[in-house]
C-alpha positions as CSV (number, residue, x, y, z in Angstrom):
1,X,0.0,0.0,0.0
2,X,1.2,3.6,-0.6
3,X,0.9,6.9,1.3
4,X,1.9,9.7,-0.9
5,X,5.3,8.6,-2.4
6,X,6.1,6.3,0.5
7,X,5.4,2.6,0.4
8,X,3.9,1.3,3.6
9,X,4.4,-2.5,3.8
10,X,2.2,-5.0,5.6
11,X,3.7,-7.0,8.4
12,X,5.8,-10.0,7.3
13,X,4.0,-13.2,6.5
14,X,2.9,-15.1,9.6
15,X,5.2,-18.1,10.2
16,X,2.1,-20.3,11.0
17,X,0.7,-21.2,7.6
18,X,-2.7,-22.0,9.3
19,X,-3.0,-18.3,10.3
20,X,-1.1,-16.6,7.5
21,X,-2.5,-14.5,4.7
22,X,-0.8,-14.7,1.3
23,X,1.4,-12.1,-0.3
24,X,-0.3,-8.7,-0.7
25,X,-1.1,-7.8,-4.2
26,X,1.2,-4.8,-4.1
27,X,4.2,-7.2,-4.5
28,X,2.9,-8.1,-7.9
29,X,1.7,-4.6,-9.1
30,X,3.7,-1.8,-7.5
31,X,6.5,-0.5,-9.6
32,X,8.5,1.1,-6.8
33,X,8.3,-2.1,-4.7
34,X,9.4,-4.1,-7.8
35,X,12.4,-1.9,-8.2
36,X,13.4,-2.2,-4.6
37,X,13.2,-5.9,-4.7
38,X,15.5,-6.1,-7.7
39,X,18.2,-4.2,-5.7
40,X,18.4,-7.1,-3.3
41,X,19.1,-9.6,-6.1
42,X,22.9,-8.8,-6.0
43,X,23.0,-10.5,-2.6
44,X,21.9,-13.8,-4.0
45,X,23.8,-16.4,-6.1
46,X,22.4,-16.8,-9.6
47,X,22.9,-19.6,-12.2
48,X,25.6,-18.7,-14.6
49,X,25.7,-21.8,-16.7
50,X,26.9,-25.4,-16.9
51,X,30.5,-26.2,-17.7
52,X,29.3,-28.3,-20.6
53,X,28.3,-25.1,-22.4
54,X,32.0,-24.2,-22.5
55,X,33.2,-27.6,-23.9
56,X,33.0,-26.1,-27.4
57,X,33.1,-22.4,-26.6
58,X,36.0,-20.3,-25.0
59,X,33.5,-17.9,-23.6
60,X,29.7,-17.5,-23.1
61,X,27.9,-14.2,-22.6
62,X,25.6,-14.2,-19.6
63,X,23.0,-11.7,-20.8
64,X,20.6,-12.6,-18.0
65,X,23.0,-11.4,-15.3
66,X,22.8,-7.9,-16.7
67,X,19.1,-7.9,-15.9
68,X,19.4,-9.6,-12.6
69,X,22.3,-7.7,-11.0
70,X,23.1,-4.9,-13.5
71,X,26.4,-6.3,-14.7
72,X,27.0,-7.8,-18.2
73,X,29.2,-10.9,-17.7
74,X,31.0,-13.6,-19.5
75,X,31.6,-17.1,-18.4
76,X,35.0,-18.4,-19.6
77,X,37.2,-21.5,-19.3
78,X,40.8,-20.7,-18.6
79,X,42.2,-23.6,-16.6
80,X,39.1,-23.1,-14.5
81,X,35.7,-21.5,-14.9
82,X,35.6,-17.8,-14.4
83,X,32.9,-15.1,-14.6
84,X,34.3,-11.8,-15.8
85,X,33.0,-8.4,-17.0
86,X,31.7,-8.2,-20.5
87,X,32.5,-4.5,-20.6
88,X,35.7,-3.2,-22.3
89,X,37.8,-1.2,-19.9
90,X,38.6,1.3,-22.7
91,X,35.3,3.0,-23.5
92,X,32.7,0.6,-22.0
93,X,31.8,-1.3,-25.2
94,X,30.3,-4.7,-24.7
95,X,32.9,-7.3,-25.6
96,X,30.8,-10.1,-26.9
97,X,27.2,-10.7,-28.0
98,X,27.4,-14.5,-28.5
99,X,29.4,-17.6,-27.6
100,X,32.7,-18.1,-29.4
101,X,35.5,-20.8,-29.5
102,X,38.3,-18.3,-29.6
103,X,40.8,-18.1,-26.7
104,X,41.1,-14.3,-26.9
105,X,38.5,-11.6,-26.2
106,X,38.6,-8.8,-28.7
107,X,36.6,-5.6,-28.3
108,X,34.7,-4.9,-31.6
109,X,35.0,-1.1,-31.1
110,X,38.7,-0.3,-31.0
111,X,40.4,-3.8,-30.9
112,X,41.5,-4.0,-27.3
113,X,42.2,-7.7,-26.5
114,X,42.1,-9.7,-23.3
115,X,43.0,-13.2,-22.3
116,X,40.1,-15.4,-21.0
117,X,41.1,-14.6,-17.4
118,X,40.4,-11.0,-18.1
119,X,44.0,-9.8,-18.3
120,X,44.7,-7.1,-20.9
121,X,46.7,-8.5,-23.8
122,X,47.1,-5.7,-26.3
123,X,45.7,-2.2,-27.2
124,X,46.5,-0.6,-30.5
125,X,47.2,3.2,-30.6
126,X,48.2,3.5,-26.9
127,X,51.9,3.8,-27.4
128,X,53.3,6.5,-25.1
129,X,50.4,6.5,-22.7
130,X,51.8,6.9,-19.2
131,X,51.0,4.3,-16.5
132,X,49.5,2.0,-19.1
133,X,48.6,-0.8,-18.7
134,X,47.5,-0.9,-15.0
135,X,45.4,-3.5,-13.1
136,X,42.3,-1.2,-13.8
137,X,42.7,-2.1,-17.5
138,X,42.0,-5.8,-16.9
139,X,38.4,-7.0,-17.0
140,X,37.0,-7.3,-13.4
141,X,36.0,-10.7,-12.2
142,X,33.0,-11.9,-10.1
143,X,32.7,-14.5,-7.4
144,X,32.1,-18.1,-8.7
145,X,30.7,-21.1,-7.0
146,X,30.6,-24.5,-8.6
147,X,28.6,-27.7,-7.9
148,X,28.8,-30.8,-10.1
149,X,29.3,-28.7,-13.3
150,X,26.8,-26.1,-12.4
151,X,28.3,-22.6,-12.1
152,X,26.8,-19.8,-9.9
153,X,27.8,-16.1,-9.8
154,X,26.7,-12.7,-8.6
155,X,28.1,-9.3,-7.5
156,X,27.8,-9.4,-3.7
157,X,26.4,-12.8,-2.9
158,X,25.8,-14.2,0.6
159,X,26.1,-17.8,1.7
160,X,24.8,-20.6,-0.6
161,X,26.5,-23.5,1.3
162,X,23.3,-24.7,2.8
163,X,21.6,-25.0,-0.6
164,X,24.6,-26.8,-2.0
165,X,24.7,-29.2,0.9
166,X,21.0,-30.0,0.4
167,X,21.6,-30.6,-3.4
168,X,24.6,-32.8,-2.7
169,X,22.8,-34.8,0.0
170,X,19.9,-35.5,-2.3
171,X,21.4,-35.7,-5.7
172,X,25.2,-36.2,-5.3
173,X,24.8,-39.6,-6.9
174,X,23.7,-38.1,-10.3
175,X,26.6,-37.4,-12.7
176,X,25.4,-33.9,-13.5
177,X,28.8,-32.7,-14.4
178,X,28.8,-35.2,-17.3
179,X,25.5,-34.1,-18.8
180,X,25.7,-32.8,-22.4
181,X,24.3,-29.4,-23.2
182,X,21.4,-29.7,-25.7
183,X,21.0,-26.4,-27.6
184,X,17.7,-27.7,-29.1
185,X,16.1,-27.6,-25.7
186,X,16.8,-23.8,-25.3
187,X,13.7,-21.7,-25.0
188,X,13.0,-18.1,-24.1
189,X,9.5,-16.8,-23.3
190,X,8.4,-13.3,-22.4
191,X,5.2,-13.4,-20.3
192,X,2.8,-10.7,-19.2
193,X,3.1,-11.4,-15.4
194,X,5.2,-10.5,-12.4
195,X,8.1,-12.8,-11.7
196,X,6.9,-13.7,-8.2
197,X,3.6,-15.0,-9.6
198,X,5.6,-17.4,-11.9
199,X,7.5,-18.6,-8.9
200,X,4.3,-19.0,-6.8
201,X,2.9,-21.2,-9.5
202,X,6.0,-23.3,-9.7
203,X,6.2,-23.9,-5.9
204,X,3.0,-25.9,-5.6
205,X,1.6,-29.1,-7.1
206,X,-1.9,-28.0,-6.0
207,X,-2.8,-26.9,-9.6
208,X,-1.5,-30.0,-11.4
209,X,-4.9,-31.8,-11.7
210,X,-6.6,-28.7,-12.9
211,X,-4.0,-27.2,-15.3
212,X,-1.7,-30.1,-16.4
213,X,-3.8,-33.2,-17.3
214,X,-1.0,-35.1,-19.0
215,X,1.5,-34.4,-16.2
216,X,-1.2,-35.4,-13.7
217,X,-1.4,-38.8,-15.4
218,X,2.4,-39.2,-15.1
219,X,2.5,-38.4,-11.4
220,X,0.9,-39.8,-8.3
221,X,-0.8,-36.6,-7.0
222,X,-1.5,-38.0,-3.6
223,X,2.2,-38.9,-3.1
224,X,3.5,-35.5,-4.3
225,X,5.4,-33.8,-1.5
226,X,7.2,-30.6,-0.7
227,X,10.3,-30.1,1.5
228,X,11.6,-26.8,2.7
229,X,15.2,-25.8,3.4
230,X,17.0,-22.5,4.0
231,X,17.1,-20.6,0.7
232,X,14.9,-22.9,-1.3
233,X,12.2,-25.6,-1.8
234,X,12.3,-29.1,-3.1
235,X,9.2,-30.8,-4.7
236,X,9.4,-34.5,-5.3
237,X,7.1,-36.0,-8.0
238,X,6.3,-39.6,-7.5
239,X,5.6,-41.6,-10.7
240,X,2.3,-43.2,-11.5
241,X,2.5,-46.9,-12.1
242,X,4.4,-47.7,-15.3
243,X,5.9,-44.3,-15.7
244,X,9.7,-43.7,-16.0
245,X,11.6,-43.3,-12.7
246,X,15.1,-42.7,-11.4
247,X,17.2,-45.6,-10.4
248,X,17.7,-44.3,-6.9
249,X,20.7,-45.8,-5.1
250,X,20.7,-47.1,-1.5
251,X,22.7,-44.1,-0.4
252,X,19.9,-41.8,-1.3
253,X,17.2,-40.7,1.3
254,X,14.7,-41.6,-1.4
255,X,15.8,-45.2,-1.9
256,X,12.9,-47.5,-2.7
257,X,10.6,-44.7,-3.9
258,X,9.4,-44.2,-7.5
259,X,10.8,-40.8,-8.1
260,X,9.8,-39.2,-11.4
261,X,11.2,-35.8,-10.9
262,X,13.1,-33.6,-8.4
263,X,11.9,-29.9,-8.7
264,X,14.4,-27.6,-6.9
265,X,13.9,-23.9,-6.5
266,X,16.6,-21.6,-5.2
267,X,15.8,-18.0,-4.2
268,X,15.0,-15.8,-6.0
269,X,14.3,-17.4,-9.4
270,X,16.3,-20.5,-10.2
271,X,14.6,-23.8,-11.0
272,X,16.6,-27.0,-11.4
273,X,14.3,-29.7,-12.7
274,X,15.9,-33.2,-12.6
275,X,14.3,-36.0,-14.7
276,X,15.5,-39.5,-15.6
277,X,16.7,-38.0,-18.9
278,X,18.7,-35.2,-17.3
279,X,18.4,-31.6,-16.2
280,X,16.1,-28.7,-17.3
281,X,17.1,-25.3,-16.0
282,X,14.5,-22.6,-15.7
283,X,15.6,-19.0,-15.2
284,X,13.0,-16.4,-14.0
285,X,14.2,-13.0,-15.2
286,X,12.1,-10.0,-14.0
287,X,11.8,-7.4,-16.8
288,X,9.3,-5.0,-15.3
289,X,6.6,-5.2,-12.6
290,X,4.3,-7.1,-15.0
291,X,6.7,-8.6,-17.5
292,X,9.0,-11.6,-17.0
293,X,11.4,-13.6,-19.2
294,X,11.6,-17.4,-18.7
295,X,14.7,-19.0,-20.1
296,X,15.1,-22.8,-20.5
297,X,18.4,-24.7,-20.8
298,X,18.6,-28.5,-21.2
299,X,21.4,-30.9,-20.3
300,X,21.0,-34.6,-21.2
301,X,22.4,-37.5,-19.3
302,X,20.3,-40.4,-20.9
303,X,19.0,-39.8,-24.4
304,X,16.9,-42.9,-24.3
305,X,14.6,-41.3,-21.6
306,X,13.8,-38.1,-23.6
307,X,10.2,-37.5,-24.3
308,X,9.0,-39.8,-21.5
309,X,7.3,-39.3,-18.1
310,X,7.0,-36.2,-16.1
311,X,9.7,-34.5,-18.2
312,X,8.3,-35.6,-21.5
313,X,6.6,-32.5,-22.9
314,X,7.9,-29.5,-21.1
315,X,6.7,-27.1,-23.8
316,X,3.1,-28.1,-23.2
317,X,3.5,-27.7,-19.4
318,X,5.1,-24.3,-19.9
319,X,2.3,-23.1,-22.2
320,X,-0.3,-24.2,-19.7
321,X,1.5,-22.5,-16.8
322,X,1.9,-19.2,-18.8
323,X,-1.8,-19.0,-19.5
324,X,-2.7,-19.4,-15.8
325,X,0.0,-17.0,-14.6
326,X,-0.9,-14.3,-17.0
327,X,-4.6,-14.5,-16.1
328,X,-3.7,-14.4,-12.4
329,X,-1.7,-11.2,-13.0
330,X,-4.8,-9.6,-14.3
331,X,-6.7,-10.8,-11.2
332,X,-4.2,-9.5,-8.6
333,X,-4.3,-6.1,-10.3
334,X,-8.1,-5.9,-9.7
335,X,-9.2,-3.4,-7.1
336,X,-11.3,-6.0,-5.2
337,X,-8.3,-8.4,-4.5
338,X,-5.5,-7.9,-2.0
339,X,-4.6,-11.3,-0.4
340,X,-5.9,-14.7,0.3
341,X,-5.1,-17.8,2.5
342,X,-2.8,-20.8,2.1
343,X,-3.6,-24.5,1.9
344,X,-1.5,-25.9,4.8
345,X,-1.0,-29.2,2.9
346,X,-0.4,-28.0,-0.7
347,X,1.1,-24.5,-0.5
348,X,3.9,-24.8,2.0
349,X,6.5,-23.9,-0.7
350,X,4.6,-20.7,-1.6
351,X,4.3,-19.7,2.0
352,X,8.1,-20.3,2.4
353,X,8.9,-18.1,-0.6
354,X,6.6,-15.4,0.6
355,X,8.2,-15.3,4.0
356,X,11.6,-15.0,2.3
357,X,10.4,-12.2,0.0
358,X,8.8,-10.1,2.7
359,X,11.8,-10.5,4.9
360,X,13.9,-9.2,2.1
361,X,11.8,-6.1,1.7
362,X,11.4,-5.4,5.4
363,X,15.1,-5.4,5.9
364,X,15.9,-3.3,2.9
365,X,15.8,0.5,2.5
366,X,12.0,0.3,1.9
367,X,11.4,-0.1,5.6
């Protein structure tokens, strides 16, 4: 809600889901609140890419990082994986607009070149310049965190160790680092909805019987469950009889279960969806208060399982979700709606996300 130019926020979400009200509609519709929320994204780790994407490319532009944290970045492989600035230190030109196999970065504006670690290599026309080159002429680097081939980065990130420990405990047995990048599975969708509404929809299986009839057939709805952890949510889809499942080892806490899918969400907008065929990465990129870009990347571990089970037709599931989320955006913008209540059995993941989101805003400069 707003008084003059000042945003007056409701109290944080009640920790008791049985008593709590859902996120106020202003979180989906207020432009100033949206802008303030984005300023907190630099404190979170974000998905940069998978090392498999660098197997045939020396560097890879990370366009989504510019939107998320305000910094154009490149992911490079130079002995190890790095995330460096994509902005030339001469006049600020973007260095690269697409992936390339070259081992040298060359600015297309004036020809300044860099090694893949960001160190300046050469600059024509600078003979006689005093104090050149200096460390400030190298491309700045950003923090990097790696887990089984998946690379995370940001500008001022806080701890992600708890999330990594959760992933390792659950899925350490899956050879994710060996998955092959499948460019044919890349998708990018711009939808007419707030980013948090898209996350809300992802974090509950409540809507599956009503929105995803094919997925509902592949999953045992009654056995679908949600687990919460610091910084994220795990949803486990149990397969219906006869549907494809993981070969879960005895070392796993899920040994003996017919797991069809592991759906991981890490705050604020990373979704790691594991299926028997491999990994589908969903990136939720806020563009404006009512516009969001959804980017898909696919990494295949078992080609024989493609097109089967819960991960069989992701394009259809995505289209169904988009229709629902866009209609909900229109609804939360209506004057008669402000907030609702949670299902204590089906919406624990949404409640967890809303508590994280309101905590972020109440501890920011909005307060």
